[in-house]
C-alpha positions in Angstrom: 74.2 36.4 -110.0 74.7 38.0 -106.5 78.2 38.3 -105.1 78.5 38.4 -101.3 81.7 39.5 -99.6 82.5 39.1 -95.8 85.7 40.8 -94.9 87.0 39.6 -91.5 90.1 40.3 -89.5 91.9 37.2 -90.7 90.0 35.9 -93.8 87.7 37.3 -96.4 84.9 34.9 -97.5 83.1 35.3 -100.8 80.2 33.5 -102.4 77.9 33.8 -105.4 74.2 33.2 -105.1 71.7 32.3 -107.8 68.5 33.3 -106.0 68.6 31.4 -102.7 71.1 28.9 -103.9 74.7 29.3 -103.0 76.7 28.4 -106.2 80.4 28.9 -105.3 82.4 30.1 -102.3 86.0 31.1 -101.7 88.1 32.0 -98.6 91.2 34.2 -99.0 93.5 36.1 -96.6 92.5 39.5 -95.6 95.1 42.2 -96.2 94.1 45.6 -94.9 96.9 47.1 -97.1 95.5 45.8 -100.3 94.5 48.5 -102.8 91.3 48.8 -104.6 93.0 47.5 -107.8 94.5 44.5 -106.0 91.0 43.7 -104.6 89.5 44.0 -108.1 92.1 41.7 -109.7 91.6 39.1 -107.0 87.9 39.1 -107.5 88.1 38.9 -111.2 90.6 36.1 -110.9 88.2 34.1 -108.7 85.2 34.7 -110.9 86.9 34.2 -114.2 86.7 30.4 -114.1 83.0 30.5 -113.7 82.3 33.1 -116.4 79.3 34.4 -114.5 77.7 37.8 -114.8 77.5 39.7 -111.4 74.2 41.4 -111.1 74.6 42.6 -107.6 77.0 42.9 -104.7 76.4 42.7 -100.9 79.3 43.2 -98.5 80.2 43.7 -94.9 83.6 44.4 -93.2 85.0 44.5 -89.7 88.3 46.0 -91.0 87.9 49.8 -91.7 90.9 50.1 -94.0 89.7 47.2 -96.1 86.3 48.7 -96.2 87.7 51.9 -97.8 89.4 49.9 -100.5 86.3 47.8 -101.0 84.2 50.9 -101.7 86.7 52.2 -104.2 87.0 48.9 -105.9 83.2 48.5 -106.3 82.9 52.0 -107.7 85.8 51.4 -110.2 85.1 47.8 -111.3 81.4 47.4 -110.6 80.2 50.9 -110.9 77.0 50.0 -112.9 76.2 47.0 -110.6 73.8 47.6 -107.6 75.6 47.1 -104.3 74.7 47.1 -100.6 77.4 47.6 -97.9 76.0 46.8 -94.4 76.4 49.9 -92.3 74.2 52.3 -90.3 71.2 53.3 -92.4 70.9 50.1 -94.3 67.7 48.2 -93.8 68.3 44.8 -92.0 65.1 44.3 -90.1 67.3 43.6 -87.0 66.5 45.6 -83.8 69.7 46.2 -81.8 68.6 45.8 -78.2 72.0 46.9 -76.7 73.5 50.0 -75.0 75.3 51.4 -78.1 74.1 50.1 -81.5 76.9 51.9 -83.3 79.4 49.5 -81.7 77.9 46.4 -83.2 79.9 44.8 -86.1 78.0 44.5 -89.3 78.8 40.7 -89.4 77.0 40.2 -86.1 73.9 42.0 -87.5 73.7 39.8 -90.6 74.4 36.7 -88.5 71.4 37.6 -86.4 69.2 38.1 -89.4 70.2 34.8 -91.0 70.1 32.8 -87.8 66.6 33.9 -86.9 65.3 33.3 -90.5 66.9 29.8 -90.6 66.4 28.5 -87.1 64.2 30.9 -85.1 64.9 32.1 -81.6 66.0 32.4 -79.0 69.3 31.2 -80.5 73.0 31.8 -80.3 75.6 32.1 -83.1 79.1 31.1 -82.1 81.5 32.5 -84.6 85.0 30.9 -84.4 87.3 33.4 -86.0 90.1 35.8 -84.9 87.9 36.1 -81.8 85.2 33.7 -80.7 82.0 35.7 -80.8 78.7 34.8 -79.2 75.8 36.5 -80.8 72.5 36.2 -78.9 69.2 36.4 -80.8 65.8 36.8 -79.1 62.6 35.0 -79.9 61.5 38.0 -82.0 64.8 38.3 -83.9 66.4 41.1 -81.9 70.2 41.2 -81.3 70.6 41.1 -77.6 74.3 41.3 -77.3 76.7 38.5 -76.5 80.3 37.8 -75.5 83.8 37.9 -76.9 86.7 35.5 -76.2 90.2 35.2 -77.7 90.2 33.0 -80.8 91.9 29.7 -81.1 94.8 30.9 -83.3 95.6 34.1 -81.5 95.6 32.2 -78.2 98.1 29.7 -79.5 100.2 32.5 -81.0 100.3 34.3 -77.6 101.2 31.1 -75.8 104.1 30.3 -78.2 105.3 33.9 -78.0 105.3 34.2 -74.2 106.5 30.6 -73.2 110.1 29.8 -74.1 109.7 26.0 -74.4 106.3 26.0 -76.1 105.7 26.3 -79.8 102.9 26.4 -82.4 101.2 23.0 -83.1 98.5 21.8 -85.3 95.1 22.6 -83.8 93.5 19.2 -83.7 92.0 16.7 -81.3 94.7 14.8 -79.4 94.6 11.0 -78.8 93.8 11.6 -75.1 92.9 14.5 -72.8 96.0 13.6 -70.8 98.8 14.7 -73.0 101.9 12.5 -73.0 104.2 15.1 -74.7 104.3 18.8 -75.2 102.4 18.7 -78.5 99.6 16.6 -77.0 99.4 18.8 -73.9 99.0 21.9 -76.0 96.4 20.2 -78.2 94.5 18.9 -75.2 94.3 22.4 -73.6 93.1 23.9 -77.0 90.6 21.2 -78.0 88.9 20.5 -74.7 89.5 23.9 -73.2 87.9 25.8 -76.0 85.0 23.3 -76.2 84.4 23.7 -72.5 84.6 27.5 -72.8 81.9 27.5 -75.5 79.6 25.1 -73.6 79.8 27.0 -70.3 79.1 30.4 -71.9 76.2 29.0 -73.9 74.8 27.3 -70.8 74.9 30.5 -68.7 73.3 32.4 -71.6 70.6 29.8 -71.8 69.9 30.3 -68.0 69.0 33.9 -68.8 67.3 33.4 -72.1 65.3 30.2 -71.4 65.2 27.2 -73.8 67.1 27.7 -77.0 65.9 26.9 -80.5 69.4 26.6 -81.9 73.1 27.1 -81.2 74.8 27.6 -84.6 78.6 27.3 -85.1 80.2 29.3 -87.9 83.6 30.7 -88.8 86.8 29.2 -90.3 87.9 27.5 -87.1 84.6 26.0 -86.1 85.4 22.5 -87.5 88.4 22.3 -85.1 86.4 21.9 -81.9 82.6 21.7 -82.6 82.6 17.9 -82.4 83.4 18.3 -78.7 80.9 21.1 -78.0 77.8 19.4 -76.6 75.8 22.7 -76.8 76.3 23.2 -80.6 73.2 22.1 -82.5 74.0 23.3 -86.0 77.0 24.1 -88.2 76.4 26.7 -90.9 79.7 28.0 -92.2 78.1 30.4 -94.7 75.6 32.1 -92.3 77.1 35.5 -92.7 76.9 35.3 -96.5 73.4 34.0 -96.3 72.6 37.0 -94.1 74.2 39.3 -96.7 72.0 37.9 -99.4 68.9 38.6 -97.2 70.1 42.2 -96.6 70.6 42.7 -100.3 67.0 41.5 -101.0 65.6 43.9 -98.4 67.4 46.9 -99.9 67.0 46.5 -103.7 
């Protein structure tokens, strides 16, 4: 069974695949200070309940410190298991049509691969994570670039830290866009504000790209606002892991 690992700034998402079929998935907190042994123990703990044999590992990371620990952990605990870490030199089949290809996060590359394989192009992946990433894919499957915006959680954290009378609230849809109290005012700005941000950026990108085949939402915070986003056409929470599976197949 193939184990796929996506290490993000806030969360690490893992899944096992039997061929093309996703069998199990997990989401844990990313800790850049975790040692290789701590990572190994976490993995073995998650996999122990399923008693599955891992025959391959595919991984990507946007956290350099966590990536170093991951490499050591794979060598120590899965040394005899074929593994692929997405980085320069790994075959992905994705052309990076941007100014500096070395700047592109590996997660954006595998998102491009999976989105084009699943939905075609032109398309856009909107990844709701620590930041809100817009990944733009051409009709031929090229990565064309995109946009970054502050994520929902870090925006709320900054607001609570800088405004004396405001506080953290549950990120959810309020009963009305016109808030009747502080909590509802914060929730209205978050819910409708972020949905409007996504729609406007996607609409402007579509003006340059032409008609879109798909706009795919992913990331841990996607369920918070996607019901209000009129431009989102698909929700695929495991698109990065699906892309990792495809990269593994291309390199083994």
